BAFI-3210 file (N, C-alpha, C; in Angstrom, 3 decimals, decimal comma, padded with zeros to 6 digits):
// residues 135
n [1|2|3|4|5|6|7|8|9|10|11|12|13|14|15|16|17|18|19|20|21|22|23|24|25|26|27|28|29|30|31|32|33|34|35|36|37|38|39|40|41|42|43|44|45|46|47|48|49|50|51|52|53|54|55|56|57|58|59|60|61|62|63|64|65|66|67|68|69|70|71|72|73|74|75|76|77|78|79|80|81|82|83|84|85|86|87|88|89|90|91|92|93|94|95|96|97|98|99|100|101|102|103|104|105|106|107|108|109|110|111|112|113|114|115|116|117|118|119|120|121|122|123|124|125|126|127|128|129|130|131|132|133|134|135]
n.u [005,427|006,706|007,769|010,243|009,585|010,732|013,325|014,755|012,563|010,559|012,165|012,487|009,838|009,102|011,154|010,006|007,667|008,133|009,408|007,039|007,033|008,787|007,269|004,462|005,446|006,412|004,162|002,229|004,234|005,107|003,236|004,201|006,327|007,466|007,091|008,867|011,071|011,511|011,101|009,688|008,056|005,527|004,397|006,121|005,174|002,248|002,955|004,072|001,867|000,219|001,636|002,036|-000,662|-001,370|000,218|-001,009|-003,533|-003,324|-002,197|-004,182|-005,938|-005,416|-006,321|-009,162|-010,787|-010,748|-011,899|-013,951|-014,312|-012,929|-010,066|-007,789|-004,781|-001,931|001,059|003,280|002,168|000,671|002,741|003,963|001,749|001,404|003,775|003,293|001,480|-001,000|-003,360|-003,733|-006,236|-007,308|-009,148|-007,809|-005,244|-005,974|-007,386|-006,074|-004,310|-001,343|-001,075|-003,203|-002,437|000,142|-000,925|-002,248|-000,606|000,314|-001,641|-003,844|-006,886|-007,769|-009,668|-009,499|-011,100|-011,380|-008,686|-008,508|-010,538|-009,001|-006,824|-008,152|-009,223|-006,575|-005,466|-007,368|-006,861|-003,945|-004,285|-005,953|-004,045|-002,022|-003,277|-004,221|-002,128|000,381|001,218]
n.v [-015,773|-012,931|-009,780|-008,174|-005,373|-001,917|000,308|-001,030|-002,454|-000,264|001,001|-000,634|-000,969|001,665|001,621|-000,559|001,276|003,166|001,925|001,736|004,218|004,514|002,858|003,879|006,654|006,069|005,107|007,360|009,182|008,479|009,639|011,984|011,682|012,459|010,831|011,524|011,771|009,368|006,742|004,499|004,765|004,597|002,043|000,539|001,675|000,504|-002,272|-002,139|-001,389|-003,405|-005,554|-004,866|-004,836|-007,537|-009,033|-007,765|-008,832|-011,498|-011,855|-010,803|-012,953|-014,770|-013,864|-014,630|-016,530|-015,407|-012,579|-012,904|-011,990|-010,997|-009,252|-006,318|-006,481|-005,019|-006,861|-005,629|-003,696|-005,329|-006,879|-004,572|-003,896|-006,055|-006,305|-004,037|-005,198|-006,101|-008,936|-010,918|-011,273|-009,044|-005,967|-003,754|-004,630|-005,793|-003,668|-001,377|001,628|002,613|005,206|006,599|006,559|007,977|010,675|011,194|011,842|014,182|015,912|015,825|014,642|011,543|008,816|004,982|004,186|006,319|006,198|004,028|004,652|006,724|005,318|003,344|005,047|006,133|003,802|003,208|005,285|004,928|002,293|003,345|005,071|003,484|001,810|003,401|005,526|004,659|003,374]
n.w [018,111|019,706|019,533|021,591|024,125|023,781|022,721|020,428|019,325|018,687|016,713|014,928|014,179|013,174|010,935|009,112|008,787|007,443|005,126|003,154|002,032|-000,187|-002,237|-002,314|-003,086|-005,674|-006,690|-006,933|-007,997|-010,489|-012,253|-012,848|-014,317|-017,487|-020,729|-022,469|-021,227|-019,899|-021,753|-021,256|-018,973|-018,696|-019,282|-017,504|-015,050|-015,148|-014,969|-012,399|-010,674|-011,035|-010,321|-007,538|-006,632|-007,218|-005,334|-002,938|-003,345|-003,117|-000,860|000,954|000,380|002,102|004,301|004,139|005,684|007,999|007,669|005,837|003,318|-000,008|-000,153|-000,888|000,879|002,442|002,782|003,956|005,583|007,458|008,644|009,958|011,722|013,062|014,360|016,126|017,795|017,296|016,182|013,506|013,290|013,960|013,338|013,092|012,089|009,319|008,208|007,895|006,848|005,354|003,844|005,076|007,790|007,386|006,377|008,608|010,484|009,722|010,138|008,541|008,069|007,001|006,013|005,799|003,954|002,051|001,092|-000,343|-002,332|-003,522|-004,515|-006,233|-008,138|-009,207|-009,942|-012,143|-013,977|-014,435|-015,901|-018,117|-019,051|-019,673|-021,751|-023,580|-023,814|-024,371|-026,375]
ca.u [006,578|006,243|008,874|010,094|009,314|011,981|013,790|014,755|011,253|010,179|012,762|012,223|008,320|009,315|011,851|008,985|006,413|008,731|009,507|005,795|006,976|009,138|006,284|003,650|005,779|006,386|002,577|001,736|005,088|005,270|002,495|004,869|007,461|007,133|007,647|009,977|012,514|011,456|009,807|008,925|007,416|003,925|004,391|006,421|003,830|001,190|003,191|004,431|000,842|-000,234|002,562|001,616|-001,947|-001,535|000,764|-001,793|-004,708|-002,835|-001,952|-005,587|-006,704|-005,194|-007,388|-010,581|-011,355|-010,868|-012,634|-015,185|-014,499|-011,791|-009,777|-006,368|-004,266|-000,372|001,945|004,116|001,206|000,402|004,095|004,011|000,815|001,767|005,024|002,643|000,766|-002,328|-003,429|-004,067|-007,628|-007,839|-009,262|-006,513|-004,540|-006,249|-008,301|-005,102|-003,643|-000,090|-001,399|-003,944|-001,621|000,821|-001,448|-002,857|000,657|000,648|-003,095|-004,944|-007,732|-007,919|-009,986|-009,118|-012,014|-010,894|-007,399|-008,913|-010,952|-007,936|-006,004|-008,969|-009,266|-005,271|-005,405|-008,123|-005,988|-002,976|-004,748|-006,215|-002,915|-001,237|-003,761|-004,422|-001,084|001,799|001,684]
ca.v [-015,054|-011,314|-008,765|-007,555|-003,974|-001,201|001,123|-001,578|-002,617|001,023|001,434|-001,644|-000,616|002,678|001,045|-001,188|001,811|004,156|001,007|001,923|005,210|004,613|002,299|005,066|007,780|005,541|004,762|008,503|010,012|008,131|010,250|013,083|011,571|012,410|009,893|012,079|011,693|007,882|006,159|003,091|005,052|003,974|000,464|000,181|002,240|-000,364|-003,443|-002,023|-001,606|-004,667|-006,433|-004,690|-005,366|-008,956|-009,343|-007,674|-009,709|-013,029|-011,784|-010,559|-014,125|-015,564|-013,530|-014,812|-017,019|-014,099|-011,427|-013,274|-011,276|-010,932|-007,868|-006,308|-006,274|-004,953|-007,645|-004,711|-003,210|-006,709|-007,106|-003,436|-004,025|-007,455|-005,693|-003,209|-006,120|-006,306|-009,935|-011,029|-011,155|-007,430|-004,979|-002,700|-005,277|-005,805|-002,627|-000,161|002,147|003,339|006,567|007,245|006,848|009,327|011,849|011,809|012,309|015,486|016,646|015,556|013,421|010,579|007,524|004,247|004,161|007,284|005,804|002,946|005,423|007,177|004,064|002,727|006,205|006,240|002,482|003,554|006,183|004,014|001,425|004,120|005,551|002,149|001,011|004,318|006,480|004,125|002,856]
ca.w [018,373|019,783|019,647|023,267|024,026|023,750|021,475|019,098|018,504|018,221|015,734|013,671|013,365|012,204|009,577|008,481|008,446|006,093|003,923|002,373|001,339|-001,846|-002,818|-002,454|-003,935|-007,117|-007,336|-007,424|-008,546|-011,832|-013,133|-013,012|-015,127|-018,850|-021,525|-023,077|-020,373|-019,840|-022,952|-020,813|-017,741|-018,706|-019,065|-016,030|-014,042|-015,285|-014,581|-011,133|-010,023|-011,301|-009,455|-006,081|-006,374|-007,174|-004,339|-002,018|-003,485|-002,758|000,782|001,232|000,437|003,188|005,522|003,821|006,550|009,223|007,123|005,093|001,953|-000,781|000,001|-000,848|002,057|002,141|003,429|004,843|006,894|008,219|009,462|011,128|012,728|014,021|015,468|016,997|018,817|016,644|015,716|012,191|013,310|014,403|012,081|012,971|011,288|008,074|007,887|008,542|005,724|005,693|003,605|006,009|008,845|007,069|006,167|009,837|011,234|009,312|010,397|007,346|008,329|005,922|006,233|005,112|002,623|001,190|000,675|-001,223|-003,445|-004,252|-005,074|-007,150|-009,195|-009,633|-010,916|-013,401|-014,492|-014,759|-016,813|-019,398|-019,634|-020,494|-022,818|-024,573|-024,515|-024,271|-027,623]
c.u [006,278|007,741|009,043|009,937|010,674|012,065|014,082|013,540|010,469|010,885|012,499|010,615|008,372|010,069|010,675|007,673|007,041|008,971|008,268|006,281|007,423|007,928|005,020|004,395|005,986|005,064|002,064|002,946|005,416|004,351|003,297|005,918|007,060|007,869|008,815|011,288|012,533|010,497|009,039|008,054|006,146|003,712|004,916|005,513|002,880|001,704|003,563|003,293|000,271|000,304|002,055|000,512|-002,120|-000,763|-000,073|-003,084|-004,362|-002,764|-003,320|-006,431|-006,292|-005,591|-008,767|-011,215|-011,609|-011,950|-013,848|-015,361|-012,953|-011,336|-008,177|-005,513|-002,529|000,283|003,027|003,474|000,872|001,540|004,031|002,980|000,712|002,771|004,467|001,825|-000,713|-002,220|-003,755|-005,560|-008,276|-008,007|-008,212|-005,190|-004,756|-006,979|-007,445|-004,618|-002,500|-000,346|-002,208|-003,184|-000,561|000,410|-001,981|-001,614|000,994|-000,649|-003,965|-005,593|-008,073|-008,613|-009,726|-009,897|-011,744|-009,642|-007,851|-009,616|-010,259|-007,104|-006,707|-008,953|-007,762|-005,043|-006,030|-007,372|-004,730|-003,056|-005,259|-005,059|-002,162|-002,048|-004,200|-003,398|000,356|002,111|001,949]
c.v [-013,522|-010,697|-008,087|-005,891|-003,139|-000,458|000,405|-002,161|-001,609|001,306|000,495|-001,363|000,676|002,671|000,535|-000,029|002,708|003,289|001,242|003,097|005,334|004,082|003,416|006,237|007,221|005,638|006,105|009,414|009,688|008,821|011,481|013,141|011,328|011,472|010,510|012,012|010,276|007,228|004,987|003,450|004,451|002,750|000,196|000,555|001,254|-001,452|-003,283|-002,082|-002,904|-005,607|-006,175|-005,183|-006,787|-009,345|-009,073|-008,360|-010,908|-012,858|-011,595|-011,726|-015,170|-015,039|-013,837|-015,541|-016,096|-013,052|-011,674|-012,413|-011,217|-009,229|-007,727|-005,582|-006,162|-005,958|-006,767|-004,358|-004,270|-006,848|-005,893|-003,574|-005,092|-006,769|-005,035|-003,953|-006,228|-007,768|-009,841|-010,780|-009,784|-006,621|-004,029|-003,289|-005,024|-004,728|-001,285|000,130|002,931|004,871|007,299|007,684|008,112|010,371|012,198|012,252|013,749|016,460|016,774|014,477|012,732|009,236|006,471|003,805|005,088|006,948|005,015|003,686|005,963|006,311|003,583|003,848|006,070|005,037|002,517|004,410|005,500|002,962|002,055|004,623|004,619|001,622|002,120|005,428|005,821|003,538|003,778]
c.w [018,588|020,032|020,848|022,807|024,034|022,385|020,178|018,639|017,865|016,886|014,518|013,081|012,669|010,916|008,887|007,951|007,317|005,097|002,911|001,588|000,179|-002,474|-003,321|-003,140|-005,290|-007,650|-007,588|-008,380|-009,880|-012,585|-013,420|-014,094|-016,696|-019,618|-022,499|-022,526|-020,230|-020,720|-022,239|-019,469|-017,663|-018,507|-017,773|-014,850|-014,015|-014,376|-012,961|-010,269|-009,964|-010,274|-007,946|-005,684|-006,490|-005,733|-002,925|-002,033|-002,794|-001,233|001,309|001,304|001,596|004,413|005,341|004,924|007,907|008,957|006,463|003,799|001,261|-000,702|-000,423|000,085|002,046|003,149|004,442|005,985|008,132|009,007|010,625|012,235|013,770|015,128|016,471|018,090|018,536|015,967|014,230|012,182|013,705|013,250|011,939|012,255|009,440|007,413|008,327|007,082|006,271|005,171|004,472|007,248|008,627|007,121|007,647|010,849|011,111|009,381|009,329|007,658|007,069|006,403|005,344|003,993|001,674|000,529|-000,425|-002,417|-004,286|-005,129|-006,164|-008,492|-009,919|-010,657|-012,112|-014,265|-015,247|-016,042|-018,139|-019,899|-020,322|-021,710|-023,949|-025,119|-024,258|-025,541|-028,628]
res [m|v|i|g|e|g|f|g|k|k|l|l|i|q|v|v|f|w|l|h|l|p|i|v|v|l|w|f|g|l|f|l|v|p|q|s|i|w|a|g|v|v|s|f|h|f|w|y|i|v|t|i|l|l|v|q|l|l|w|g|l|t|f|y|s|t|i|k|r|v|d|i|i|c|p|v|t|t|l|m|q|w|m|r|g|y|s|r|r|s|e|k|n|y|g|h|s|f|i|a|e|f|c|n|m|f|g|f|r|v|h|y|g|g|v|n|v|a|l|l|i|t|l|g|l|i|v|v|r|y|f|f|w|s|w]
***
């Protein structure tokens, strides 16, 4: 099934694109919420990230026969790229990053690999924060 061209398709792609924003804002924004305001923020942040990564890992496993490696792939990005006309086998589908595209929209050149490094660093910080500062 292919979504027809036109305003409706472009609008739907934009809606799916912007669905990423609250996910990313929470990922990074929860670092700014002090425990004095929300006592459970560290625990929530940790389990939020674990859930997102687990969903992306499980989705990424469905790509294993295509890309021949285990990778985390966002199902929302896959949907968005499919709506743009890229097949599941296209690297523009599984090798795409909302954060990189979003930053590039505002003139900040960011590569997919750089986004992955930033996400791994924040994941490390979230894990350390959970195991050493949430108790």
